[in-house]
C-alpha positions as CSV (number, residue, x, y, z in Angstrom):
1,M,43.0,-17.7,-52.7
2,R,43.4,-15.2,-49.9
3,H,43.1,-11.6,-50.8
4,V,43.0,-8.1,-49.2
5,I,39.6,-6.9,-48.2
6,K,39.4,-3.2,-48.3
7,S,36.3,-2.9,-46.2
8,S,36.7,-1.9,-42.6
9,D,33.7,-4.1,-41.7
10,A,35.5,-7.4,-41.9
11,R,38.8,-8.8,-40.6
12,V,41.1,-9.5,-43.5
13,T,43.8,-12.0,-44.3
14,T,46.6,-11.6,-46.8
15,S,49.3,-14.1,-47.9
16,E,52.9,-13.5,-46.9
17,A,53.8,-12.9,-50.6
18,Q,51.0,-10.3,-51.0
19,R,52.2,-8.5,-47.9
20,R,55.8,-8.5,-49.0
21,A,54.8,-7.2,-52.4
22,A,52.4,-4.6,-51.2
23,D,53.4,-1.0,-50.7
24,D,52.9,0.8,-47.4
25,A,49.7,2.5,-48.5
26,T,48.1,-0.8,-49.3
27,L,49.2,-2.3,-46.1
28,A,47.7,0.7,-44.3
29,I,44.4,0.0,-45.9
30,A,44.7,-3.7,-44.8
31,V,45.5,-2.5,-41.2
32,E,42.4,-0.4,-41.2
33,A,40.5,-3.5,-42.2
34,R,42.0,-5.2,-39.1
35,D,44.6,-7.3,-40.8
36,E,47.1,-8.0,-38.0
37,Q,49.7,-9.5,-40.4
38,A,49.7,-6.3,-42.4
39,L,50.6,-4.4,-39.3
40,A,53.3,-7.0,-38.6
41,E,54.8,-6.3,-42.0
42,L,54.8,-2.6,-41.4
43,Y,56.5,-3.2,-38.1
44,R,59.1,-5.4,-39.8
45,R,59.8,-2.7,-42.4
46,H,60.0,0.3,-40.1
47,V,60.8,-0.8,-36.6
48,A,64.6,-0.4,-36.9
49,P,64.7,3.4,-37.8
50,C,61.9,4.0,-35.3
51,L,63.9,2.4,-32.5
52,G,67.1,4.3,-33.6
53,L,65.3,7.6,-33.4
54,A,63.7,6.9,-30.1
55,R,67.0,5.8,-28.5
56,R,68.8,8.9,-29.8
57,V,66.1,11.3,-28.4
58,L,65.7,9.5,-25.1
59,G,69.2,8.1,-24.6
60,D,67.5,5.0,-23.1
61,R,67.0,1.7,-24.9
62,T,64.1,0.5,-22.8
63,L,62.2,3.8,-23.0
64,G,62.8,3.9,-26.7
65,E,61.3,0.4,-27.1
66,E,58.3,1.4,-25.1
67,V,57.7,4.5,-27.2
68,V,58.0,2.5,-30.5
69,Q,55.6,-0.1,-29.2
70,E,53.1,2.6,-28.1
71,V,53.3,4.2,-31.6
72,F,52.5,0.9,-33.4
73,V,49.7,0.1,-31.0
74,R,48.2,3.5,-31.8
75,A,48.6,2.8,-35.5
76,W,46.6,-0.4,-35.0
77,R,43.9,1.2,-32.9
78,D,43.5,4.3,-35.0
79,P,44.9,3.6,-38.5
80,S,43.0,6.5,-40.0
81,R,45.6,8.8,-38.6
82,F,47.9,7.9,-41.5
83,D,47.2,9.9,-44.6
84,P,49.3,8.7,-47.6
85,T,48.7,12.0,-49.4
86,R,50.7,13.8,-46.8
87,G,53.8,11.6,-46.8
88,S,55.2,8.1,-46.5
89,M,54.4,5.6,-43.8
90,R,58.0,5.8,-42.5
91,S,57.8,9.6,-42.2
92,F,54.5,9.3,-40.4
93,L,55.8,6.7,-37.9
94,L,59.1,8.6,-37.3
95,A,57.1,11.8,-36.6
96,Q,54.9,9.9,-34.1
97,V,58.0,8.4,-32.4
98,H,59.7,11.7,-32.2
99,G,56.7,13.5,-30.8
100,R,56.1,10.9,-28.1
101,A,59.8,10.8,-27.2
102,V,59.9,14.6,-26.8
103,D,56.8,14.5,-24.7
104,L,58.5,12.0,-22.4
105,L,61.6,14.2,-22.1
106,R,59.5,17.3,-21.4
107,A,57.5,15.4,-18.7
108,E,60.7,14.2,-17.1
109,S,62.2,17.7,-17.2
110,A,59.1,19.2,-15.6
111,R,59.1,16.5,-12.9
112,R,62.7,17.2,-12.0
113,A,62.1,21.0,-12.0
114,R,59.2,20.5,-9.6
115,E,61.3,18.4,-7.3
116,E,64.1,21.0,-7.4
117,R,61.7,23.8,-6.6
118,Q,60.2,21.7,-3.7
119,A,63.7,21.0,-2.4
120,L,64.5,24.7,-2.4
121,R,61.3,25.6,-0.6
122,S,61.8,22.9,2.0
123,P,63.1,24.1,5.4
124,S,66.9,23.7,5.6
125,V,68.2,21.2,8.1
126,D,71.2,22.6,10.0
127,I,74.3,20.6,10.9
128,D,73.3,20.4,14.6
129,L,70.2,18.5,13.7
130,E,72.1,16.0,11.7
131,R,74.7,15.6,14.4
132,E,71.9,15.2,17.0
133,V,70.4,12.3,15.0
134,M,73.8,10.7,14.5
135,Q,74.5,10.7,18.2
136,L,71.2,9.0,18.9
137,T,71.4,6.2,16.3
138,E,71.6,3.4,18.8
139,A,68.7,4.7,21.0
140,E,65.5,2.6,20.9
141,S,63.5,5.9,20.9
142,V,65.1,6.7,17.5
143,R,64.0,3.4,16.1
144,D,60.5,4.0,17.4
145,A,60.5,7.5,15.9
146,L,61.7,6.2,12.5
147,A,58.8,3.8,12.4
148,T,56.4,6.8,12.3
149,L,57.9,8.2,9.1
150,A,56.7,7.6,5.6
151,D,58.4,4.6,3.9
152,G,60.4,6.8,1.5
153,E,61.6,9.1,4.2
154,R,62.6,6.3,6.5
155,E,64.5,4.3,3.8
156,A,66.4,7.4,2.7
157,I,67.4,8.3,6.3
158,E,68.4,4.8,7.3
159,L,70.6,4.5,4.2
160,A,72.2,7.9,4.6
161,Y,72.7,8.1,8.4
162,F,72.7,4.5,9.6
163,G,74.1,2.9,6.4
164,G,76.7,5.5,5.8
165,H,75.8,6.2,2.2
166,T,76.1,9.5,0.4
167,Y,72.9,11.2,-1.0
168,R,74.0,10.1,-4.5
169,E,74.5,6.5,-3.4
170,V,71.1,6.6,-1.7
171,A,69.5,7.9,-4.9
172,V,71.1,5.0,-6.9
173,I,70.0,2.4,-4.3
174,L,66.4,3.6,-4.3
175,D,66.4,4.4,-8.0
176,Q,65.2,7.9,-7.3
177,P,66.5,11.3,-8.4
178,E,69.0,12.8,-6.0
179,G,66.8,15.9,-5.5
180,T,63.9,13.6,-4.4
181,V,66.2,11.8,-2.0
182,K,67.5,15.1,-0.4
183,S,63.9,16.4,-0.1
184,R,62.8,13.2,1.6
185,I,65.7,13.2,4.0
186,R,65.1,16.9,5.0
187,A,61.4,16.2,5.6
188,G,62.1,13.0,7.4
189,L,64.7,14.5,9.7
190,L,62.3,17.3,10.7
191,R,59.6,14.8,11.5
192,L,62.1,12.7,13.3
193,R,63.2,15.6,15.5
194,A,59.6,16.4,16.3
195,A,58.9,12.8,17.3
196,L,62.0,12.7,19.5
197,I,61.1,16.0,21.2
198,E,57.6,14.6,21.8
199,A,59.2,11.5,23.3
200,G,61.3,13.7,25.6
201,V,64.6,12.5,24.0
202,S,65.6,15.7,22.4
203,E,64.9,19.4,22.8
């Protein structure tokens, strides 16, 4: 008969009936002894509330699923993090999910703030420069100059000025924040003007 081995020195096996009957603390011991099916049982019991919490915090189903998967992988790699004397397994998992989801939100907020600061620090592009570029859209020299830009700058400029898209539409097409798109366009236009001046097309 298969049974739970509580030693961490051996990989264990448990029957389905044993897993279903076991409490979370017993399953945690089995996970620490490298019983993959015990982890699967914990996942079955607790994945729904974990996913619900992650989605509420992040507002994104895919990111929520990634966070929950990461939490369960960490539970497998370092099962000793769970201490049954300090609370239930569900409380532990929900705390881990919440903490990781909040970390992601903070990281995203910090990234957006950096991009906004960078956009504010970037040299402004006046209307005359944009009009100048528009007037030269058919010129071969403009195409040559565009080829010298970084991919992100070139794509954004082509969509905005040659494709007729708004900044917001460009952001959606490129799957980038609008602030990032604006920053790339500003930088690209300045580089483009420099290249055109060097080519003798613009002054």
